C-alpha positions in Angstrom: -3.0 5.5 -7.0 -1.7 5.7 -3.5 -2.7 5.4 0.2 -2.2 8.5 2.2 -0.7 7.9 5.7 -3.5 9.8 7.6 -6.1 7.7 5.8 -4.4 4.4 6.6 -4.0 5.5 10.3 -7.7 6.2 10.4 -8.7 2.8 9.1 -5.9 0.9 10.8 -5.8 2.9 14.1 -3.6 0.2 15.9 -1.6 -0.8 12.8 1.8 0.0 14.4 1.1 -2.1 17.6 2.9 -5.2 16.4 5.5 -3.6 14.0 6.8 -0.1 14.6 6.5 2.1 11.5 4.2 -0.3 9.7 1.7 2.5 8.8 4.3 4.9 7.5 6.1 2.3 5.6 3.0 0.9 4.0 1.7 4.4 2.9 5.1 5.4 1.6 5.3 2.2 -0.6 1.8 2.3 -1.9 2.2 4.3 -5.0 5.2 2.4 -6.4 3.6 -1.0 -5.4 0.3 -0.2 -7.0 1.9 0.9 -10.2 4.1 -2.1 -10.3 1.1 -4.5 -10.1 -1.4 -2.6 -12.2 -3.6 -1.4 -9.3 -4.6 1.8 -11.1 -8.2 2.6 -9.9 -9.8 3.2 -6.5 -11.9 0.1 -6.9 -8.9 -2.2 -7.5 -7.1 -0.6 -4.6 -10.2 -1.0 -2.4 -10.3 -4.7 -3.1 -6.7 -5.2 -2.3 -6.8 -3.2 0.9 -10.0 -4.9 2.0 -8.5 -8.3 1.7 -5.2 -7.3 3.3 -7.1 -5.5 6.1 -8.9 -8.7 7.0 -5.9 -11.0 6.6 -3.6 -9.0 8.8 -6.2 -7.7 11.2 -5.6 -4.1 10.1 -1.9 -4.5 10.9 -2.4 -6.2 14.3 -2.1 -9.8 13.2 1.0 -9.8 11.0 2.2 -13.3 12.2 -0.1 -16.3 12.6 -1.0 -16.9 16.2 -0.7 -20.7 16.9 -1.2 -20.6 20.6 -4.2 -22.9 20.7 -6.0 -24.8 23.4 -6.6 -28.5 22.9 -10.3 -27.9 22.4 -9.7 -25.3 19.7 -7.3 -27.5 17.8 -9.9 -30.2 17.7 -12.3 -27.7 16.1 -9.8 -26.3 13.5 -8.1 -29.6 12.6 -10.6 -32.4 13.6 -8.9 -35.0 11.5 -5.5 -34.3 13.0 -6.7 -34.0 16.6 -9.7 -36.3 17.0 -9.3 -36.6 20.8 -8.1 -34.3 23.7 -5.2 -36.7 24.2 -4.0 -36.3 20.6 -4.1 -32.5 21.0 -2.7 -32.1 24.5 1.0 -32.2 23.5 0.5 -29.2 21.2 -1.7 -27.1 23.4 0.0 -23.7 23.9 3.0 -24.9 22.0 2.9 -22.8 18.8 6.2 -24.1 17.3 5.4 -27.8 17.7 1.8 -27.2 16.4 3.0 -25.3 13.3 5.4 -28.2 12.4 2.7 -30.7 13.1 0.0 -29.2 10.9 2.1 -27.6 8.2 5.0 -29.9 7.6 4.8 -32.3 4.7 2.7 -29.9 2.6 2.9 -26.5 0.9 6.6 -27.2 0.2 7.4 -27.7 3.8 9.8 -30.6 4.5 8.8 -33.4 6.8 10.7 -33.5 10.0 12.0 -29.9 9.7 11.2 -26.6 11.2 9.6 -25.4 8.0 6.1 -25.3 9.4 7.2 -22.8 12.0 9.5 -20.8 9.8 6.9 -20.4 7.1 3.8 -20.0 9.1 1.3 -17.4 8.1 3.0 -14.0 7.9 2.7 -10.6 6.3 -0.2 -8.6 4.9 -1.7 -11.6 3.1 -0.7 -14.2 5.7 1.5 -16.0 3.2 2.0 -19.6 4.4 4.4 -22.4 3.4 7.8 -22.6 1.9 6.3 -22.7 -1.6 4.3 -19.5 -0.9 7.4 -17.7 0.4 9.4 -18.9 -2.6 6.7 -17.7 -5.0 6.8 -14.2 -3.4 10.5 -14.2 -3.5 10.4 -14.7 -7.3 7.9 -11.9 -7.7 9.5 -9.4 -5.4 13.3 -10.2 -5.7 13.4 -10.4 -1.9 15.1 -13.4 -0.3 12.1 -14.4 1.7 13.0 -18.1 2.0 16.2 -17.3 4.0 14.7 -14.1 5.6 11.0 -14.8 6.3 10.8 -11.7 8.6 11.1 -9.5 5.5 7.4 -10.1 5.0 6.6 -7.9 8.0 9.3 -5.3 7.3 7.5 -2.0 6.9 9.4 -1.3 3.7 8.1 -4.5 2.0 4.9 -5.3 3.9 2.6 -3.9 1.2 4.8 -5.2 -1.7 4.5 -8.8 -0.4 0.8 -8.5 0.3 -0.1 -7.1 -3.1 2.3 -9.6 -4.8 0.4 -12.5 -3.1 -3.0 -11.0 -4.0 -1.9 -10.9 -7.7 -0.2 -14.3 -7.6 -3.3 -15.9 -6.3 -5.2 -14.7 -9.4 -7.4 -12.2 -7.5 -7.0 -9.3 -10.0 -9.5 -10.3 -12.6 -12.2 -10.8 -9.9 -11.3 -7.4 -8.4 -11.7 -5.8 -11.8 -15.2 -7.3 -12.0 -15.9 -6.0 -8.4 -16.5 -9.6 -7.3 -15.6 -9.8 -3.7 -16.6 -13.5 -3.4 -14.4 -14.5 -6.3 -11.5 -12.5 -4.9 -11.9 -14.1 -1.5 -12.0 -17.6 -2.9 -8.8 -17.0 -4.9 -6.9 -15.6 -1.9 -8.4 -17.7 0.9 -9.3 -20.9 -0.9 -12.8 -20.6 0.5 -15.0 -17.8 1.9 -13.8 -17.7 5.5 -14.4 -14.2 6.9 -16.5 -13.1 3.9 -18.7 -10.8 5.9 -15.7 -9.0 7.4 -14.1 -8.7 4.0 -17.2 -7.2 2.6 -17.4 -4.7 5.4 -13.8 -3.7 4.8 -14.5 -3.4 1.0 -17.3 -0.9 1.8 -15.0 1.1 4.1 -12.2 1.2 1.6 -14.4 2.1 -1.3 -15.8 5.0 0.6 -12.3 6.1 1.7 -10.8 5.9 -1.7 -13.7 7.4 -3.7 -12.3 9.7 -6.3 -12.4 13.3 -5.3 -14.2 15.7 -7.7 -11.9 17.3 -10.3 -11.3 21.0 -9.4 -10.1 23.3 -12.1 -6.8 24.8 -11.2 -6.3 28.6 -11.3 -4.6 29.7 -14.5 -0.9 30.2 -13.9 0.5 33.7 -13.5 2.1 35.2 -16.6 5.9 34.5 -16.4 8.2 37.5 -16.0 9.7 38.5 -19.2 13.5 38.2 -19.4 15.4 41.5 -19.3 16.5 42.8 -22.7 20.3 43.0 -22.7 20.3 45.6 -25.6 20.4 49.2 -24.3 17.7 51.4 -25.8 17.9 55.2 -26.2 15.7 57.0 -23.7 13.3 59.7 -25.1 14.4 63.3 -24.3 12.3 65.1 -21.7 9.8 67.7 -23.0 11.3 71.3 -23.1 10.5 73.6 -20.2 8.4 76.8 -20.6 11.6 79.0 -20.2 13.3 77.1 -22.9 10.4 77.6 -25.2 10.3 81.4 -24.5 14.1 81.8 -25.2 13.7 79.9 -28.5 10.9 82.3 -29.6 12.9 85.5 -28.7 16.0 84.1 -30.6 13.9 83.5 -33.7 12.4 87.0 -33.5 15.8 88.7 -33.2 17.1 86.8 -36.3 14.2 88.3 -38.4 15.1 91.9 -37.4 
């Protein structure tokens, strides 16, 4: 099972906008990554790619955007920012906001830069030091010390599929249960309509092609026989036959 580059370019038409070479790298890695994690059917691959397509915005949102207004922060994190005054210091300040809302949980250390370093990143928007460490163990990549590897074209799909599997999505994908897959990956059902639309698109794109019988192979050339064979003598000419008859007649006289 693999994803052909032209197909990925069709479904992710702006997939290289944020990271150059993301489409080619993802397509090139697809066969080995899918084999590694048991993604062996078009349905499983469709579920994986549908979820990743939503999470990374078809390649356009590979790092979490935390450039929020105060009003938006109050909507997303109402308990943390109950008033405009509480949100104002973090408005349009992504680094400070990441450390405010992510530190002290998901393995991020309080009073550190972990919230920013391990903000949502990659095909599955992996978040938190613990999430990065879990993927590091699954992929053998040093993601804790090199978080940017999550968006490296060589490892983008590997990390995304590893996160999909680590979250326990695979049994639900086998059952073709998009709600179950979404709950495991997202923790809820945020973006479910979009995920369903992506699943429909990927199922259509990855539908198995009809089996076409191949033409029978041509008969192989036989090897040359190294043993010389005697060649048959050419048939006698008419003059030779006449002379032989005359000789026989003279012998009888």
